[in-house]
C-alpha positions as CSV (number, residue, x, y, z in Angstrom):
1,M,11.4,-14.7,1.6
2,A,13.4,-11.5,1.0
3,V,11.1,-8.6,0.3
4,G,10.8,-8.1,-3.5
5,V,9.1,-5.7,-5.9
6,F,6.0,-7.8,-6.1
7,D,5.6,-7.8,-2.4
8,L,5.7,-4.0,-2.3
9,F,3.4,-3.7,-5.3
10,S,0.5,-6.2,-4.9
11,I,-3.1,-6.1,-6.1
12,G,-5.8,-5.8,-3.5
13,I,-9.0,-3.9,-2.6
14,G,-9.4,-0.7,-0.7
15,P,-9.5,1.2,1.5
16,S,-6.4,0.1,3.5
17,S,-3.6,-2.3,3.1
18,S,-3.0,-2.7,6.8
19,H,-6.7,-2.6,7.9
20,T,-8.3,-4.3,4.9
21,V,-5.8,-6.3,2.8
22,G,-3.8,-7.7,5.8
23,P,-6.8,-8.8,7.9
24,M,-8.5,-10.4,4.9
25,R,-5.2,-12.3,4.1
26,A,-4.9,-13.4,7.8
27,A,-8.5,-14.6,7.9
28,A,-8.0,-16.5,4.7
29,V,-4.9,-18.2,6.0
30,F,-6.8,-19.2,9.2
31,A,-9.6,-20.6,7.1
32,E,-7.2,-22.6,5.0
33,E,-5.4,-24.0,8.0
34,L,-8.8,-25.0,9.5
35,K,-9.8,-26.7,6.4
36,A,-6.5,-28.6,6.1
37,S,-6.8,-29.7,9.8
38,G,-9.9,-31.8,9.1
39,D,-11.8,-30.1,11.9
40,L,-13.8,-27.7,9.7
41,E,-17.0,-29.8,9.9
42,K,-16.8,-29.8,13.7
43,V,-16.9,-26.0,14.0
44,A,-19.9,-24.7,16.0
45,S,-18.7,-21.2,17.0
46,L,-16.3,-18.6,15.9
47,R,-14.7,-15.7,17.9
48,V,-12.7,-12.8,16.3
49,D,-10.9,-10.3,18.6
50,L,-9.5,-7.1,17.1
51,Y,-6.9,-5.0,19.0
52,G,-5.5,-1.5,18.9
53,S,-5.8,0.4,15.7
54,L,-7.7,-2.4,13.9
55,A,-10.4,-2.0,16.5
56,A,-10.2,1.8,16.7
57,T,-10.7,2.5,13.0
58,G,-11.8,-0.9,11.7
59,H,-15.3,0.2,10.8
60,G,-14.1,3.1,8.6
61,H,-11.3,1.0,7.1
62,G,-13.5,-2.0,6.2
63,T,-11.6,-4.3,8.5
64,M,-14.6,-6.3,9.7
65,T,-16.1,-7.0,6.3
66,A,-12.6,-7.8,4.9
67,I,-12.3,-10.5,7.7
68,L,-15.6,-12.0,6.9
69,L,-14.5,-12.3,3.2
70,G,-11.2,-13.8,4.3
71,L,-12.9,-16.4,6.5
72,E,-14.9,-17.4,3.5
73,G,-11.7,-18.2,1.7
74,F,-11.2,-15.1,-0.4
75,H,-7.8,-13.5,-0.9
76,P,-7.4,-9.8,-1.6
77,E,-5.3,-10.2,-4.8
78,Q,-8.0,-12.4,-6.3
79,I,-11.4,-11.1,-5.3
80,L,-13.1,-8.5,-7.5
81,P,-15.2,-5.5,-6.3
82,E,-18.4,-7.1,-7.6
83,E,-17.7,-10.3,-5.7
84,V,-17.1,-8.2,-2.5
85,E,-20.5,-6.6,-2.9
86,G,-22.3,-9.8,-3.6
87,R,-20.8,-11.8,-0.7
88,L,-21.3,-9.0,1.8
89,A,-24.9,-8.6,0.8
90,A,-25.5,-12.3,1.2
91,I,-23.9,-12.4,4.6
92,A,-26.0,-9.4,5.7
93,E,-29.2,-10.9,4.3
94,T,-28.8,-14.4,5.8
95,G,-26.8,-13.6,8.9
96,K,-24.4,-16.4,8.0
97,L,-20.9,-16.6,6.4
98,Q,-19.6,-19.7,4.6
99,L,-16.6,-20.6,6.7
100,A,-13.7,-21.7,4.4
101,G,-16.3,-21.5,1.6
102,S,-18.3,-24.5,2.7
103,V,-19.6,-24.4,6.3
104,P,-22.5,-22.0,7.0
105,L,-22.0,-20.3,10.4
106,P,-24.1,-17.6,12.0
107,Y,-21.7,-14.7,12.2
108,G,-21.4,-11.1,11.2
109,V,-19.6,-7.8,11.8
110,Q,-21.6,-7.2,15.0
111,D,-20.2,-10.4,16.6
112,M,-16.6,-9.2,16.5
113,I,-15.0,-8.2,19.8
114,L,-13.3,-4.8,19.6
115,R,-10.4,-3.9,22.0
116,P,-9.1,-0.5,20.8
117,L,-7.3,0.2,24.1
118,T,-5.5,-3.2,24.2
119,I,-2.2,-3.2,22.3
120,L,-0.5,-6.6,21.8
121,P,3.3,-6.6,22.2
122,R,4.2,-7.1,18.6
123,H,2.2,-4.5,16.8
124,T,-0.9,-2.3,17.3
125,N,-2.7,-4.1,14.4
126,G,-3.5,-7.4,16.2
127,M,-6.3,-9.9,15.5
128,S,-7.1,-13.3,17.0
129,F,-9.3,-16.1,15.5
130,T,-10.7,-18.9,17.6
131,V,-13.1,-21.7,16.5
132,S,-14.7,-24.2,18.9
133,D,-16.9,-27.3,18.6
134,A,-20.4,-27.8,20.1
135,D,-18.9,-28.7,23.5
136,G,-16.9,-25.5,23.6
137,E,-13.6,-27.3,22.9
138,V,-11.2,-25.1,21.0
139,L,-10.4,-26.6,17.6
140,H,-8.0,-24.0,16.2
141,K,-6.7,-20.6,17.3
142,A,-4.3,-18.1,15.9
143,T,-3.2,-14.5,16.3
144,F,-1.9,-12.4,13.5
145,F,-0.5,-8.9,13.1
146,S,-1.0,-6.7,10.0
147,V,2.3,-4.9,9.8
148,G,1.6,-2.6,6.8
149,G,1.4,-2.9,3.1
150,G,-0.7,-6.1,3.4
151,F,2.1,-8.0,5.1
152,I,1.0,-10.2,8.0
153,V,3.1,-11.9,10.7
154,R,1.8,-14.7,13.0
155,E,2.2,-14.5,16.7
156,G,5.1,-16.6,17.9
157,E,6.7,-16.8,14.5
158,E,8.2,-13.3,14.5
159,D,11.8,-14.4,15.1
160,A,11.4,-17.3,12.7
161,A,10.2,-14.9,10.0
162,L,13.2,-12.6,10.6
163,K,15.5,-15.6,10.4
164,E,13.9,-16.8,7.2
165,L,14.2,-13.2,5.8
166,D,17.9,-13.1,6.6
167,E,18.5,-16.6,5.1
168,S,16.6,-15.8,1.9
169,K,18.6,-12.6,1.5
170,K,21.8,-14.6,1.4
171,E,20.5,-16.3,-1.7
172,L,20.2,-13.0,-3.5
173,P,23.0,-12.2,-6.0
174,L,23.3,-8.6,-4.7
175,P,21.7,-8.4,-1.3
176,F,21.3,-5.0,0.5
177,R,19.6,-3.7,3.6
178,T,20.8,-0.1,3.7
179,A,21.1,2.6,1.1
180,A,24.9,2.6,1.6
181,E,25.0,-1.1,0.8
182,L,22.8,-0.5,-2.3
183,L,25.1,2.3,-3.6
184,G,28.1,0.1,-2.9
185,R,26.6,-2.6,-5.1
186,C,25.9,0.0,-7.8
187,Q,29.5,1.2,-7.8
188,S,31.1,-2.2,-7.7
189,K,29.0,-3.6,-10.4
190,G,28.5,-0.5,-12.6
191,L,24.7,-0.9,-12.4
192,S,21.9,1.4,-11.6
193,I,19.6,1.0,-8.6
194,G,16.9,-0.4,-10.8
195,Q,19.3,-2.9,-12.4
196,I,20.4,-4.1,-9.0
197,M,16.8,-4.8,-8.0
198,F,16.3,-6.6,-11.4
199,V,19.3,-8.9,-10.8
200,N,17.9,-9.8,-7.4
201,E,14.4,-10.4,-8.8
202,R,15.9,-12.8,-11.3
203,A,16.8,-15.1,-8.5
204,S,13.1,-16.2,-8.3
205,R,11.6,-15.2,-11.7
206,T,12.6,-15.1,-15.3
207,E,13.2,-11.8,-17.1
208,A,9.9,-12.2,-19.0
209,E,8.0,-12.9,-15.8
210,I,9.4,-9.8,-14.1
211,R,8.7,-7.5,-17.1
212,D,5.2,-8.9,-17.7
213,G,4.4,-8.8,-14.0
214,L,5.4,-5.1,-13.6
215,L,3.6,-4.1,-16.8
216,H,0.5,-5.9,-15.4
217,I,0.9,-4.0,-12.1
218,Y,0.8,-0.7,-14.1
219,S,-2.2,-1.9,-16.1
220,V,-4.1,-2.4,-12.9
221,M,-3.1,1.2,-11.8
222,E,-4.4,2.5,-15.2
223,G,-7.6,0.5,-14.8
224,C,-8.1,1.9,-11.4
225,V,-8.0,5.4,-12.8
226,E,-10.3,4.6,-15.7
227,V,-12.9,3.1,-13.3
228,S,-12.6,6.1,-10.9
229,L,-13.2,8.6,-13.7
230,K,-16.5,7.1,-14.5
231,R,-17.8,7.2,-10.9
232,E,-19.5,10.4,-9.6
233,G,-21.3,11.5,-6.5
234,L,-20.2,11.1,-2.9
235,L,-17.8,8.6,-1.4
236,P,-19.2,6.0,1.0
237,G,-18.9,6.3,4.8
238,G,-21.0,9.3,5.8
239,L,-18.4,12.2,5.5
240,K,-20.2,13.3,2.3
241,V,-16.8,13.8,0.5
242,R,-17.5,14.5,-3.1
243,R,-15.6,12.7,-5.9
244,R,-13.6,15.3,-7.8
245,A,-11.7,13.3,-10.3
246,P,-14.5,12.9,-12.9
247,D,-15.1,16.7,-13.1
248,W,-11.4,17.5,-13.1
249,H,-10.9,15.1,-16.0
250,K,-13.7,16.7,-18.0
251,R,-12.2,20.1,-17.4
252,L,-8.7,19.1,-18.4
253,M,-10.0,17.5,-21.6
254,K,-11.8,20.7,-22.5
255,E,-8.6,22.7,-22.0
256,T,-7.1,20.6,-24.8
257,L,-10.2,20.7,-27.1
258,G,-9.3,20.1,-30.7
259,Q,-6.0,18.4,-29.8
260,D,-5.0,14.8,-30.1
261,P,-6.8,12.9,-27.3
262,E,-3.5,11.6,-26.2
263,Y,-1.9,15.1,-26.1
264,R,-0.9,16.4,-22.7
265,D,-0.2,20.1,-22.6
266,P,3.0,20.6,-20.4
267,K,1.5,23.6,-18.7
268,Y,-1.1,21.4,-17.1
269,W,1.3,18.7,-15.7
270,Q,0.5,19.5,-12.1
271,E,-3.2,19.2,-12.8
272,W,-2.8,15.8,-14.4
273,V,-0.6,14.6,-11.5
274,N,-3.3,15.8,-9.0
275,L,-6.0,14.1,-11.1
276,I,-4.3,10.7,-11.2
277,A,-3.5,10.7,-7.5
278,L,-7.1,11.8,-6.5
279,A,-8.6,9.2,-8.9
280,V,-6.7,6.3,-7.5
281,N,-7.4,7.3,-3.9
282,E,-11.1,8.0,-4.5
283,E,-11.3,4.5,-5.9
284,N,-9.4,3.1,-2.9
285,A,-11.8,4.9,-0.5
286,S,-14.7,3.2,-2.3
287,G,-13.2,-0.2,-1.7
288,G,-12.2,-0.6,-5.3
289,R,-9.3,-2.6,-6.9
290,V,-6.0,-0.9,-6.4
291,V,-2.3,-1.6,-6.2
292,T,-0.7,-1.3,-2.8
293,A,2.2,1.0,-3.5
294,P,3.5,0.3,-0.9
295,T,0.2,0.7,1.0
296,N,-3.4,1.5,0.0
297,G,-3.4,4.8,1.9
298,A,-0.6,6.0,-0.3
299,A,-1.7,4.1,-3.5
300,G,-2.1,7.2,-5.7
301,I,1.5,8.6,-5.4
302,I,3.5,6.2,-7.5
303,P,0.8,6.0,-10.3
304,A,0.7,9.8,-10.4
305,V,4.5,10.3,-10.6
306,L,4.8,7.4,-13.1
307,Y,2.1,9.2,-15.2
308,Y,4.3,12.3,-15.1
309,A,7.3,10.3,-16.3
310,L,5.4,8.8,-19.2
311,H,3.7,12.0,-20.4
312,F,5.8,15.0,-19.3
313,A,9.4,13.8,-18.9
314,P,11.8,15.2,-21.6
315,G,11.7,13.0,-24.7
316,M,8.6,11.0,-23.8
317,D,6.5,12.7,-26.4
318,K,8.6,10.8,-29.1
319,A,8.8,7.5,-27.1
320,T,7.7,4.3,-28.7
321,Q,5.5,1.8,-26.8
322,A,8.7,-0.3,-26.1
323,D,10.3,2.8,-24.6
324,R,7.3,3.4,-22.5
325,D,7.3,-0.1,-21.3
326,D,11.0,0.1,-20.4
327,T,10.2,3.3,-18.4
328,I,7.5,1.6,-16.4
329,V,9.7,-1.4,-15.6
330,R,12.7,0.7,-14.6
331,F,10.6,3.1,-12.6
332,L,8.9,0.3,-10.6
333,L,12.2,-1.6,-10.0
334,T,13.9,1.5,-8.7
335,A,11.0,2.5,-6.5
336,G,10.8,-1.1,-5.2
337,A,14.5,-1.0,-4.2
338,I,13.9,2.1,-2.1
339,G,10.7,0.4,-0.7
340,V,12.9,-2.5,0.5
341,L,14.9,-0.1,2.6
342,Y,11.9,1.3,4.4
343,K,10.3,-2.1,4.9
344,E,13.4,-3.6,6.4
345,Q,14.9,-0.7,8.4
346,A,11.7,1.1,9.5
347,S,8.0,0.6,8.7
348,I,5.4,1.3,6.1
349,S,2.6,1.0,8.6
350,G,0.6,4.2,9.5
351,A,-0.5,2.5,12.7
352,E,3.1,2.0,13.7
353,V,4.9,5.1,12.6
354,G,2.2,7.5,11.4
355,C,1.5,8.6,7.8
356,Q,5.2,9.3,7.2
357,G,5.6,5.5,6.9
358,E,2.9,5.4,4.2
359,V,2.8,8.6,2.2
360,G,6.4,9.5,3.1
361,S,7.7,6.1,1.9
362,A,5.7,6.2,-1.3
363,S,6.8,9.8,-2.1
364,S,10.4,8.7,-1.5
365,M,10.0,5.6,-3.7
366,A,8.4,7.7,-6.5
367,A,11.1,10.3,-6.4
368,A,13.7,7.7,-6.8
369,G,11.9,6.0,-9.7
370,L,11.4,9.3,-11.5
371,A,15.1,10.3,-11.0
372,E,16.3,7.0,-12.4
373,V,14.1,7.1,-15.6
374,M,15.2,10.8,-16.1
375,G,18.8,9.7,-16.3
376,G,19.9,10.1,-12.7
377,T,23.0,8.5,-11.3
378,P,22.6,6.1,-8.3
379,Q,23.8,8.9,-6.1
380,Q,21.2,11.3,-7.5
381,V,18.5,8.7,-7.2
382,E,19.3,8.1,-3.6
383,N,19.4,11.9,-3.0
384,A,15.9,12.2,-4.6
385,A,14.5,9.5,-2.2
386,E,16.2,11.3,0.7
387,I,14.8,14.7,-0.1
388,A,11.2,13.4,-0.5
389,M,11.2,11.6,2.9
390,E,13.1,14.4,4.7
391,H,10.1,16.7,4.0
392,N,7.5,14.1,5.1
393,L,9.1,13.5,8.5
394,G,6.6,13.7,11.3
395,L,3.5,13.2,9.1
396,T,0.6,12.0,11.3
397,C,-2.1,9.6,10.5
398,D,-5.4,11.1,11.8
399,P,-8.2,10.1,9.4
400,I,-11.5,11.8,10.1
401,G,-14.1,9.2,11.0
402,G,-11.5,6.5,10.6
403,L,-12.1,6.7,6.8
404,V,-9.3,6.8,4.3
405,Q,-10.6,10.0,2.8
406,V,-9.7,13.2,4.7
407,P,-6.8,14.1,4.7
408,C,-5.6,10.9,2.8
409,I,-6.9,11.6,-0.7
410,E,-5.4,15.1,-1.1
411,R,-2.3,14.1,0.8
412,N,-1.4,11.7,-2.0
413,A,-1.6,14.5,-4.6
414,I,0.6,16.8,-2.5
415,A,3.1,14.0,-1.9
416,A,3.3,13.2,-5.6
417,A,4.2,16.8,-6.3
418,K,6.9,16.6,-3.6
419,A,8.3,13.5,-5.2
420,I,8.6,15.2,-8.6
421,N,10.2,18.3,-7.1
422,A,12.6,16.1,-5.1
423,A,13.7,14.3,-8.2
424,K,14.2,17.6,-10.1
425,M,16.2,19.0,-7.2
426,A,18.4,15.9,-7.1
427,L,19.0,15.9,-10.8
428,W,20.2,19.5,-10.7
429,G,22.9,18.4,-8.2
430,D,25.8,16.0,-8.6
431,G,24.6,13.4,-6.1
432,T,26.5,14.7,-3.1
433,H,24.4,15.9,-0.1
434,R,24.7,16.4,3.6
435,V,22.0,14.0,4.8
436,S,21.9,10.4,3.7
437,L,18.9,8.4,2.9
438,D,19.8,5.9,5.7
439,E,19.9,8.7,8.2
440,V,16.5,9.9,7.2
441,I,15.0,6.4,7.4
442,V,16.4,5.9,10.9
443,T,15.0,9.3,11.8
444,M,11.6,8.4,10.4
445,R,11.6,5.2,12.5
446,E,12.6,7.0,15.7
447,T,10.1,9.7,15.1
448,G,7.4,7.1,14.7
449,K,8.4,5.5,18.0
450,D,8.2,8.9,19.8
451,M,4.9,9.9,18.1
452,S,1.8,9.8,20.3
453,S,-0.4,6.8,19.6
454,K,-3.4,9.1,19.0
455,Y,-1.6,10.2,15.8
456,K,-1.1,6.7,14.5
457,E,-4.3,5.6,12.7
458,T,-6.6,5.6,15.7
459,A,-8.8,8.6,14.7
460,M,-8.3,9.8,18.3
461,G,-6.2,12.9,17.5
462,G,-5.5,15.7,15.0
463,L,-8.1,16.3,12.3
464,A,-10.1,13.3,13.5
465,V,-11.1,15.1,16.7
466,N,-11.0,18.7,15.6
467,V,-13.2,18.4,12.5
468,V,-16.9,17.8,12.9
469,E,-17.8,14.7,10.9
470,C,-21.3,15.8,9.7
């Protein structure tokens, strides 16, 4: 199917879309296939091989435990954090997982085979599943790639998937693959970028489903922040990174003491944006429930910039609830349209192109969404997206200890501020600019290809090797 807004904004658990959500999804697909084959009861042994970046940073990213849950039949968009804790505790205590939810099998994290230096041809995030019977006869085997944002591709079906994508795009009323094509659609139809995306979404959903779905996505973003603000102490993983969001929130509320609880003093807009970004990514680092936007590592940027749009954009202090809902829908549709460009022309996988593909893409998407809801023309919106990515080019992915904490959490807050500034710069122009969004996307893709593999989510370069973990 053509990439849509609900593919780019999906609900899952932290800390990583490519290393947690994707592997869980692949394992769940494998378990379902095994169950459908009728061979489930014959299974006597299981083998899981992890390759490249999944093996290199899998422990810090929760890859192994996510696979265990997927093999039990859980999907990332459905499982709740308390279910995660319960099932993982049961597996650790008994030494057995419930394959496809019904067959007990002795297996745990320690049984997985890690191959960090072996890169499969399709993508660095490769994983293979094999089950055999008591005689050692292979019953079912499959290899998947987690290609970023929770998306998975099966080995041997890459060409078929691309063909299906091309065919499905033909069914869209207003298909586009490049920013130039998108702007052309806007000009010929007299529509905004968000409206173009809305028309395409209506090919598979009703207007009410689109609106309700996007409002639900934002409610999960809000819920993520609320939960995070109640958690204090250190983040898990051993780096002893202290949660800052709860204390920052208390300080901000003191600054507005005596005011309406909903009041947001404009002079503190930057602090509120920082707070939202940090809160989301601290929750993500804890394995909590987040929205991939378009990845987990960059999950705090779009909620933070959308928070700015709802609380600090001109006129929003007098907005009705209906106005706010319209702003949310328009923002996410526009951001989604820009996300399609990155997903189809380049990559949103840190393991493939570095953090420019995650934080850079999210910053670009957020800048576009903000420019649109602040009244920007399609040309100004495209300019905002271009500015944001242009100044994230070359961003490396070098998480300390393989954890999605340092520099990831602060990086989301910085990128959110970049997105807001990019939107404001674009809105002060007339939409004309020297560098196009398409040129920047191609540059990001080529930069990712040239980037050393040690800077692409392996924890083998940059901060990951120059900072002592303890």
